[in-house]
C-alpha positions as YAML, in Angstrom:
chain: A
units: angstrom
residues:
- id: 1
  name: UNK
  ca: [2.45, 102.64, -6.35]
- id: 2
  name: UNK
  ca: [-0.03, 100.65, -8.46]
- id: 3
  name: UNK
  ca: [-1.13, 102.49, -11.59]
- id: 4
  name: UNK
  ca: [-4.80, 103.23, -11.90]
- id: 5
  name: UNK
  ca: [-6.70, 100.91, -14.09]
- id: 6
  name: UNK
  ca: [-8.32, 102.39, -17.12]
- id: 7
  name: UNK
  ca: [-11.92, 103.25, -16.73]
- id: 8
  name: UNK
  ca: [-14.28, 100.74, -18.23]
- id: 9
  name: UNK
  ca: [-16.89, 102.36, -20.39]
- id: 10
  name: UNK
  ca: [-20.44, 101.80, -19.11]
- id: 11
  name: UNK
  ca: [-22.51, 99.22, -20.77]
- id: 12
  name: UNK
  ca: [-24.92, 100.54, -23.23]
- id: 13
  name: UNK
  ca: [-28.52, 100.08, -22.66]
- id: 14
  name: UNK
  ca: [-29.98, 97.50, -24.99]
- id: 15
  name: UNK
  ca: [-31.80, 98.85, -27.89]
- id: 16
  name: UNK
  ca: [-35.52, 98.36, -27.74]
- id: 17
  name: UNK
  ca: [-35.70, 98.32, -31.40]
- id: 18
  name: UNK
  ca: [-34.37, 99.74, -34.60]
- id: 19
  name: UNK
  ca: [-37.31, 101.79, -35.46]
- id: 20
  name: UNK
  ca: [-37.27, 105.48, -36.12]
- id: 21
  name: UNK
  ca: [-39.31, 106.39, -33.01]
- id: 22
  name: UNK
  ca: [-38.29, 108.32, -29.95]
- id: 23
  name: UNK
  ca: [-36.39, 105.51, -28.44]
- id: 24
  name: UNK
  ca: [-34.31, 105.10, -31.56]
- id: 25
  name: UNK
  ca: [-33.41, 108.81, -31.70]
- id: 26
  name: UNK
  ca: [-32.21, 108.79, -28.07]
- id: 27
  name: UNK
  ca: [-30.00, 105.85, -28.70]
- id: 28
  name: UNK
  ca: [-28.45, 107.53, -31.74]
- id: 29
  name: UNK
  ca: [-27.90, 110.89, -29.97]
- id: 30
  name: UNK
  ca: [-24.68, 110.80, -27.83]
- id: 31
  name: UNK
  ca: [-25.77, 113.65, -25.58]
- id: 32
  name: UNK
  ca: [-27.89, 113.31, -22.51]
- id: 33
  name: UNK
  ca: [-30.97, 115.18, -21.51]
- id: 34
  name: UNK
  ca: [-28.81, 117.94, -19.92]
- id: 35
  name: UNK
  ca: [-26.73, 118.41, -23.03]
- id: 36
  name: UNK
  ca: [-23.56, 116.79, -21.60]
- id: 37
  name: UNK
  ca: [-21.43, 114.41, -23.58]
- id: 38
  name: UNK
  ca: [-22.30, 110.83, -22.71]
- id: 39
  name: UNK
  ca: [-19.46, 108.65, -21.54]
- id: 40
  name: UNK
  ca: [-18.46, 105.63, -23.50]
- id: 41
  name: UNK
  ca: [-17.71, 104.94, -27.06]
- id: 42
  name: UNK
  ca: [-19.63, 106.71, -29.70]
- id: 43
  name: UNK
  ca: [-18.30, 104.89, -32.68]
- id: 44
  name: UNK
  ca: [-19.14, 101.48, -33.66]
- id: 45
  name: UNK
  ca: [-15.52, 100.35, -33.75]
- id: 46
  name: UNK
  ca: [-14.61, 101.09, -30.05]
- id: 47
  name: UNK
  ca: [-11.85, 103.72, -30.85]
- id: 48
  name: UNK
  ca: [-12.74, 105.87, -27.76]
- id: 49
  name: UNK
  ca: [-12.19, 102.96, -25.39]
- id: 50
  name: UNK
  ca: [-8.78, 102.35, -26.86]
- id: 51
  name: UNK
  ca: [-7.75, 106.03, -26.39]
- id: 52
  name: UNK
  ca: [-8.79, 105.96, -22.75]
- id: 53
  name: UNK
  ca: [-6.82, 102.79, -22.19]
- id: 54
  name: UNK
  ca: [-3.73, 104.37, -23.81]
- id: 55
  name: UNK
  ca: [-3.98, 107.49, -21.66]
- id: 56
  name: UNK
  ca: [-4.23, 105.35, -18.50]
- id: 57
  name: UNK
  ca: [-1.09, 103.44, -19.49]
- id: 58
  name: UNK
  ca: [0.78, 106.68, -20.05]
- id: 59
  name: UNK
  ca: [-0.19, 108.06, -16.64]
- id: 60
  name: UNK
  ca: [0.95, 104.79, -15.02]
- id: 61
  name: UNK
  ca: [4.27, 104.96, -16.85]
- id: 62
  name: UNK
  ca: [4.85, 108.59, -15.90]
- id: 63
  name: UNK
  ca: [4.05, 107.80, -12.24]
- id: 64
  name: UNK
  ca: [6.57, 104.97, -12.17]
- id: 65
  name: UNK
  ca: [9.24, 107.17, -13.78]
- id: 66
  name: UNK
  ca: [8.59, 109.95, -11.26]
- id: 67
  name: UNK
  ca: [8.95, 107.59, -8.30]
- id: 68
  name: UNK
  ca: [12.33, 106.43, -9.71]
- id: 69
  name: UNK
  ca: [13.72, 109.98, -9.80]
- id: 70
  name: UNK
  ca: [15.81, 110.98, -6.71]
- id: 71
  name: UNK
  ca: [15.87, 114.81, -6.20]
- id: 72
  name: UNK
  ca: [19.26, 116.42, -5.74]
- id: 73
  name: UNK
  ca: [20.31, 118.56, -2.71]
- id: 74
  name: UNK
  ca: [18.91, 122.03, -2.36]
- id: 75
  name: UNK
  ca: [21.64, 124.65, -3.35]
- id: 76
  name: UNK
  ca: [21.37, 126.58, -0.08]
- id: 77
  name: UNK
  ca: [24.79, 128.28, -0.44]
- id: 78
  name: UNK
  ca: [23.94, 129.62, -3.89]
- id: 79
  name: UNK
  ca: [20.58, 130.78, -2.65]
- id: 80
  name: UNK
  ca: [22.20, 132.66, 0.28]
- id: 81
  name: UNK
  ca: [24.78, 134.26, -2.04]
- id: 82
  name: UNK
  ca: [22.11, 135.39, -4.40]
- id: 83
  name: UNK
  ca: [20.12, 136.82, -1.50]
- id: 84
  name: UNK
  ca: [23.11, 138.72, -0.15]
- id: 85
  name: UNK
  ca: [23.90, 140.10, -3.60]
- id: 86
  name: UNK
  ca: [20.32, 141.20, -3.95]
- id: 87
  name: UNK
  ca: [20.41, 142.97, -0.61]
- id: 88
  name: UNK
  ca: [23.68, 144.68, -1.50]
- id: 89
  name: UNK
  ca: [22.29, 145.91, -4.75]
- id: 90
  name: UNK
  ca: [19.19, 147.12, -3.03]
- id: 91
  name: UNK
  ca: [21.26, 148.90, -0.29]
- id: 92
  name: UNK
  ca: [23.51, 150.52, -2.95]
- id: 93
  name: UNK
  ca: [20.54, 151.71, -4.91]
- id: 94
  name: UNK
  ca: [18.94, 153.09, -1.77]
- id: 95
  name: UNK
  ca: [22.16, 154.95, -0.81]
- id: 96
  name: UNK
  ca: [22.48, 156.42, -4.28]
- id: 97
  name: UNK
  ca: [18.89, 157.56, -4.17]
- id: 98
  name: UNK
  ca: [19.45, 159.08, -0.73]
- id: 99
  name: UNK
  ca: [22.52, 161.05, -1.92]
- id: 100
  name: UNK
  ca: [20.63, 162.18, -4.98]
- id: 101
  name: UNK
  ca: [17.74, 163.30, -2.84]
- id: 102
  name: UNK
  ca: [20.04, 165.27, -0.50]
- id: 103
  name: UNK
  ca: [21.83, 166.92, -3.47]
- id: 104
  name: UNK
  ca: [18.53, 167.76, -5.04]
- id: 105
  name: UNK
  ca: [17.26, 169.27, -1.81]
- id: 106
  name: UNK
  ca: [20.47, 171.34, -1.43]
- id: 107
  name: UNK
  ca: [20.20, 172.53, -4.97]
- id: 108
  name: UNK
  ca: [16.58, 173.44, -4.39]
- id: 109
  name: UNK
  ca: [17.53, 175.42, -1.29]
- id: 110
  name: UNK
  ca: [20.23, 177.27, -3.21]
- id: 111
  name: UNK
  ca: [17.93, 177.99, -6.11]
- id: 112
  name: UNK
  ca: [14.95, 178.97, -3.97]
- id: 113
  name: UNK
  ca: [16.96, 181.25, -1.66]
- id: 114
  name: UNK
  ca: [15.57, 184.70, -2.25]
- id: 115
  name: UNK
  ca: [18.04, 187.33, -3.35]
- id: 116
  name: UNK
  ca: [17.41, 190.76, -2.02]
- id: 117
  name: UNK
  ca: [17.78, 193.29, -4.81]
- id: 118
  name: UNK
  ca: [20.22, 196.08, -4.30]
- id: 119
  name: UNK
  ca: [18.64, 199.42, -3.56]
- id: 120
  name: UNK
  ca: [18.54, 201.73, -6.54]
- id: 121
  name: UNK
  ca: [21.44, 204.04, -6.72]
- id: 122
  name: UNK
  ca: [20.96, 207.57, -7.78]
- id: 123
  name: UNK
  ca: [24.60, 208.12, -8.54]
- id: 124
  name: UNK
  ca: [28.17, 206.85, -7.96]
- id: 125
  name: UNK
  ca: [28.99, 205.64, -4.46]
- id: 126
  name: UNK
  ca: [30.86, 208.15, -2.31]
- id: 127
  name: UNK
  ca: [34.54, 207.53, -1.91]
- id: 128
  name: UNK
  ca: [35.87, 207.57, 1.65]
- id: 129
  name: UNK
  ca: [38.47, 210.31, 2.00]
- id: 130
  name: UNK
  ca: [40.76, 210.23, 4.99]
- id: 131
  name: UNK
  ca: [40.38, 213.30, 7.19]
- id: 132
  name: UNK
  ca: [42.96, 215.96, 6.64]
- id: 133
  name: UNK
  ca: [44.13, 218.22, 9.37]
- id: 134
  name: UNK
  ca: [43.10, 221.82, 9.07]
- id: 135
  name: UNK
  ca: [45.60, 224.17, 10.68]
- id: 136
  name: UNK
  ca: [44.09, 226.10, 13.53]
- id: 137
  name: UNK
  ca: [44.80, 229.64, 14.56]
- id: 138
  name: UNK
  ca: [47.74, 228.47, 16.65]
- id: 139
  name: UNK
  ca: [49.25, 226.61, 13.67]
- id: 140
  name: UNK
  ca: [48.54, 223.10, 15.06]
- id: 141
  name: UNK
  ca: [46.49, 220.53, 13.13]
- id: 142
  name: UNK
  ca: [42.97, 219.95, 14.51]
- id: 143
  name: UNK
  ca: [42.92, 216.33, 13.37]
- id: 144
  name: UNK
  ca: [44.53, 213.85, 15.78]
- id: 145
  name: UNK
  ca: [47.65, 212.14, 14.60]
- id: 146
  name: UNK
  ca: [47.17, 208.55, 13.45]
- id: 147
  name: UNK
  ca: [49.55, 206.07, 14.99]
- id: 148
  name: UNK
  ca: [50.42, 202.88, 13.21]
- id: 149
  name: UNK
  ca: [51.72, 200.04, 15.32]
- id: 150
  name: UNK
  ca: [54.16, 197.67, 13.66]
- id: 151
  name: UNK
  ca: [55.58, 194.60, 15.33]
- id: 152
  name: UNK
  ca: [59.33, 194.55, 15.33]
- id: 153
  name: UNK
  ca: [60.83, 192.10, 12.87]
- id: 154
  name: UNK
  ca: [62.14, 188.84, 14.33]
- id: 155
  name: UNK
  ca: [65.87, 188.81, 15.05]
- id: 156
  name: UNK
  ca: [68.11, 187.19, 12.43]
- id: 157
  name: UNK
  ca: [69.12, 183.59, 13.03]
- id: 158
  name: UNK
  ca: [72.38, 183.17, 14.93]
- id: 159
  name: UNK
  ca: [75.51, 182.83, 12.81]
- id: 160
  name: UNK
  ca: [77.09, 179.40, 13.05]
- id: 161
  name: UNK
  ca: [80.44, 179.56, 14.87]
- id: 162
  name: UNK
  ca: [83.29, 177.62, 13.33]
- id: 163
  name: UNK
  ca: [85.42, 175.90, 15.91]
- id: 164
  name: UNK
  ca: [89.11, 175.70, 14.83]
- id: 165
  name: UNK
  ca: [92.18, 174.24, 16.35]
- id: 166
  name: UNK
  ca: [94.91, 176.45, 17.81]
- id: 167
  name: UNK
  ca: [97.15, 177.73, 15.03]
- id: 168
  name: UNK
  ca: [94.84, 176.46, 12.28]
- id: 169
  name: UNK
  ca: [94.94, 178.97, 9.46]
- id: 170
  name: UNK
  ca: [91.56, 179.83, 7.94]
- id: 171
  name: UNK
  ca: [91.34, 181.23, 4.43]
- id: 172
  name: UNK
  ca: [89.20, 184.37, 4.91]
- id: 173
  name: UNK
  ca: [88.99, 185.28, 1.18]
- id: 174
  name: UNK
  ca: [90.75, 187.72, -1.13]
- id: 175
  name: UNK
  ca: [94.20, 186.61, 0.07]
- id: 176
  name: UNK
  ca: [93.52, 187.07, 3.80]
- id: 177
  name: UNK
  ca: [94.09, 184.37, 6.46]
- id: 178
  name: UNK
  ca: [93.08, 184.28, 10.10]
- id: 179
  name: UNK
  ca: [94.11, 181.90, 12.95]
- id: 180
  name: UNK
  ca: [93.69, 181.76, 16.73]
- id: 181
  name: UNK
  ca: [95.97, 180.76, 19.57]
- id: 182
  name: UNK
  ca: [95.51, 180.94, 23.32]
- id: 183
  name: UNK
  ca: [97.19, 184.36, 23.19]
- id: 184
  name: UNK
  ca: [94.65, 185.87, 20.84]
- id: 185
  name: UNK
  ca: [93.96, 186.67, 17.18]
- id: 186
  name: UNK
  ca: [96.42, 186.52, 14.25]
- id: 187
  name: UNK
  ca: [95.97, 187.46, 10.65]
- id: 188
  name: UNK
  ca: [97.88, 188.20, 7.43]
- id: 189
  name: UNK
  ca: [96.95, 189.95, 4.18]
- id: 190
  name: UNK
  ca: [97.85, 189.47, 0.51]
- id: 191
  name: UNK
  ca: [101.17, 191.21, 1.17]
- id: 192
  name: UNK
  ca: [102.17, 188.48, 3.65]
- id: 193
  name: UNK
  ca: [102.59, 190.87, 6.61]
- id: 194
  name: UNK
  ca: [101.34, 189.29, 9.88]
- id: 195
  name: UNK
  ca: [99.41, 191.07, 12.60]
- id: 196
  name: UNK
  ca: [98.08, 190.02, 16.00]
- id: 197
  name: UNK
  ca: [95.68, 191.17, 18.73]
- id: 198
  name: UNK
  ca: [96.29, 189.86, 22.24]
- id: 199
  name: UNK
  ca: [93.56, 188.79, 24.67]
- id: 200
  name: UNK
  ca: [96.03, 188.27, 27.57]
- id: 201
  name: UNK
  ca: [97.76, 191.66, 27.71]
- id: 202
  name: UNK
  ca: [95.10, 193.19, 30.03]
- id: 203
  name: UNK
  ca: [93.58, 195.52, 27.42]
- id: 204
  name: UNK
  ca: [90.48, 193.35, 27.18]
- id: 205
  name: UNK
  ca: [88.15, 192.61, 30.07]
- id: 206
  name: UNK
  ca: [86.96, 189.02, 29.43]
- id: 207
  name: UNK
  ca: [84.53, 189.38, 32.35]
- id: 208
  name: UNK
  ca: [82.09, 191.66, 30.46]
- id: 209
  name: UNK
  ca: [80.80, 191.53, 26.83]
- id: 210
  name: UNK
  ca: [82.74, 193.61, 24.35]
- id: 211
  name: UNK
  ca: [84.02, 193.76, 20.77]
- id: 212
  name: UNK
  ca: [87.12, 195.18, 19.03]
- id: 213
  name: UNK
  ca: [87.61, 196.27, 15.43]
- id: 214
  name: UNK
  ca: [90.61, 196.37, 13.07]
- id: 215
  name: UNK
  ca: [90.38, 197.25, 9.36]
- id: 216
  name: UNK
  ca: [92.85, 197.23, 6.51]
- id: 217
  name: UNK
  ca: [92.30, 197.88, 2.82]
- id: 218
  name: UNK
  ca: [92.68, 200.04, -0.22]
- id: 219
  name: UNK
  ca: [90.52, 201.26, -3.06]
- id: 220
  name: UNK
  ca: [89.58, 197.70, -4.01]
- id: 221
  name: UNK
  ca: [88.08, 196.82, -0.64]
- id: 222
  name: UNK
  ca: [88.49, 196.69, 3.13]
- id: 223
  name: UNK
  ca: [89.09, 193.63, 5.37]
- id: 224
  name: UNK
  ca: [87.39, 194.08, 8.77]
- id: 225
  name: UNK
  ca: [88.20, 191.81, 11.75]
- id: 226
  name: UNK
  ca: [88.18, 191.89, 15.50]
- id: 227
  name: UNK
  ca: [87.69, 190.01, 18.78]
- id: 228
  name: UNK
  ca: [84.38, 189.46, 20.62]
- id: 229
  name: UNK
  ca: [84.61, 188.44, 24.27]
- id: 230
  name: UNK
  ca: [82.92, 188.30, 27.67]
- id: 231
  name: UNK
  ca: [80.14, 185.86, 26.62]
- id: 232
  name: UNK
  ca: [79.70, 182.15, 25.92]
- id: 233
  name: UNK
  ca: [76.42, 182.72, 24.06]
- id: 234
  name: UNK
  ca: [77.61, 184.86, 21.13]
- id: 235
  name: UNK
  ca: [75.10, 184.79, 18.32]
- id: 236
  name: UNK
  ca: [76.42, 187.07, 15.60]
- id: 237
  name: UNK
  ca: [78.52, 190.19, 14.84]
- id: 238
  name: UNK
  ca: [77.26, 192.75, 12.37]
- id: 239
  name: UNK
  ca: [79.00, 195.72, 10.70]
- id: 240
  name: UNK
  ca: [76.84, 198.77, 10.01]
- id: 241
  name: UNK
  ca: [77.58, 202.07, 8.29]
- id: 242
  name: UNK
  ca: [75.83, 205.43, 8.46]
- id: 243
  name: UNK
  ca: [73.73, 204.60, 5.37]
- id: 244
  name: UNK
  ca: [72.28, 201.54, 7.03]
- id: 245
  name: UNK
  ca: [74.20, 198.88, 5.15]
- id: 246
  name: UNK
  ca: [74.70, 195.75, 7.24]
- id: 247
  name: UNK
  ca: [77.40, 193.12, 6.82]
- id: 248
  name: UNK
  ca: [77.24, 189.87, 8.79]
- id: 249
  name: UNK
  ca: [80.65, 188.66, 9.96]
- id: 250
  name: UNK
  ca: [82.04, 185.14, 10.16]
- id: 251
  name: UNK
  ca: [82.80, 183.82, 13.67]
- id: 252
  name: UNK
  ca: [85.71, 181.62, 14.78]
- id: 253
  name: UNK
  ca: [86.38, 180.11, 18.23]
- id: 254
  name: UNK
  ca: [88.80, 177.71, 19.87]
- id: 255
  name: UNK
  ca: [87.46, 174.44, 21.32]
- id: 256
  name: UNK
  ca: [85.92, 174.49, 24.76]
- id: 257
  name: UNK
  ca: [84.22, 177.94, 24.51]
- id: 258
  name: UNK
  ca: [87.02, 180.02, 26.11]
- id: 259
  name: UNK
  ca: [84.75, 183.08, 26.35]
- id: 260
  name: UNK
  ca: [86.19, 184.90, 23.35]
- id: 261
  name: UNK
  ca: [86.43, 184.50, 19.57]
- id: 262
  name: UNK
  ca: [87.33, 186.23, 16.31]
- id: 263
  name: UNK
  ca: [85.07, 187.75, 13.67]
- id: 264
  name: UNK
  ca: [85.95, 188.93, 10.13]
- id: 265
  name: UNK
  ca: [84.11, 190.42, 7.08]
- id: 266
  name: UNK
  ca: [84.87, 192.12, 3.76]
- id: 267
  name: UNK
  ca: [83.48, 195.56, 2.92]
- id: 268
  name: UNK
  ca: [83.74, 198.16, 0.18]
- id: 269
  name: UNK
  ca: [86.01, 201.10, 0.09]
- id: 270
  name: UNK
  ca: [82.97, 203.38, -0.26]
- id: 271
  name: UNK
  ca: [81.16, 202.03, 2.82]
- id: 272
  name: UNK
  ca: [82.51, 204.87, 4.96]
- id: 273
  name: UNK
  ca: [82.46, 204.48, 8.71]
- id: 274
  name: UNK
  ca: [81.64, 200.96, 9.99]
- id: 275
  name: UNK
  ca: [80.55, 199.93, 13.49]
- id: 276
  name: UNK
  ca: [80.63, 196.37, 14.83]
- id: 277
  name: UNK
  ca: [77.69, 195.20, 17.02]
- id: 278
  name: UNK
  ca: [77.75, 192.00, 19.12]
- id: 279
  name: UNK
  ca: [74.49, 190.04, 19.74]
- id: 280
  name: UNK
  ca: [73.80, 186.95, 21.78]
- id: 281
  name: UNK
  ca: [71.89, 183.90, 20.45]
- id: 282
  name: UNK
  ca: [68.52, 185.33, 21.48]
- id: 283
  name: UNK
  ca: [69.12, 188.51, 19.44]
- id: 284
  name: UNK
  ca: [69.88, 190.78, 22.40]
- id: 285
  name: UNK
  ca: [72.55, 193.43, 21.80]
- id: 286
  name: UNK
  ca: [75.53, 192.90, 24.07]
- id: 287
  name: UNK
  ca: [78.08, 195.47, 22.89]
- id: 288
  name: UNK
  ca: [78.90, 197.87, 20.01]
- id: 289
  name: UNK
  ca: [81.53, 200.42, 18.99]
- id: 290
  name: UNK
  ca: [80.94, 203.83, 17.47]
- id: 291
  name: UNK
  ca: [81.41, 204.35, 13.78]
- id: 292
  name: UNK
  ca: [85.00, 204.53, 12.57]
- id: 293
  name: UNK
  ca: [86.49, 205.52, 9.21]
- id: 294
  name: UNK
  ca: [86.93, 202.61, 6.81]
- id: 295
  name: UNK
  ca: [88.19, 202.23, 3.29]
- id: 296
  name: UNK
  ca: [91.27, 204.42, 3.61]
- id: 297
  name: UNK
  ca: [94.54, 202.91, 2.56]
- id: 298
  name: UNK
  ca: [96.51, 201.53, 5.50]
- id: 299
  name: UNK
  ca: [95.00, 200.12, 8.69]
- id: 300
  name: UNK
  ca: [92.82, 201.21, 11.48]
- id: 301
  name: UNK
  ca: [92.47, 199.80, 14.96]
- id: 302
  name: UNK
  ca: [89.54, 200.46, 17.24]
- id: 303
  name: UNK
  ca: [89.30, 198.92, 20.70]
- id: 304
  name: UNK
  ca: [86.79, 199.44, 23.45]
...
């Protein structure tokens, strides 16, 4: 691109004279008839023309330098990132404003909800008194009896049955030992004297559920034991006395579920009569024996 040439100042009109008339005053005044500044040098040394030439050279030099500059690539990726960041900030600000507006509206609803004043009370509130039966002439109460229904408590969980080998002696506590054979139950006390209860002598009907009870003890305590039979779903055996005390017995069986097993438990000498009760695994009562004296020195045997 060719730089523009500096403007050449217009030639001045020749002076018609050097007198002090009108023509001389116009030549000396640099402004035109309309008051604008006349182009061209005003000084006698031509300094204005030199300034114009310098300005033209500078414009030409700047133009050449601009054409030599090669612009770099547009940073589109940075522009896109900046735009996305701006949108995220705007979305976050809008979400925060929305939450604030909802919370403010909820608070306004709570604050502006009218509260109905309680009616004035002239005295203390009446206290509800359950109706009491007034005996009638016949002696019966006129108020109907109130029945309260209570759901029965769930049955206790079944007692785990310990499977033992034939002849395996089990320490039952307090010097007592119990073991089982195919003939029946065997046990011995602290004195070392052995006892047994047969399940093959015909005194026990293995075809129907039942339970037997033997007890031995002294003033320090009583050892209760027995045989349960006639079921393969035995759940637990409990001892109960007349006062309602319940003792859960430990259960032993031989491998293979032969249809019978042994139970044992320790009681106090002051428990009085004790009655064994046999339950299945669902909590149903299968068999029980009436109360028998317990706690007396010596031994007692109760069979069905």
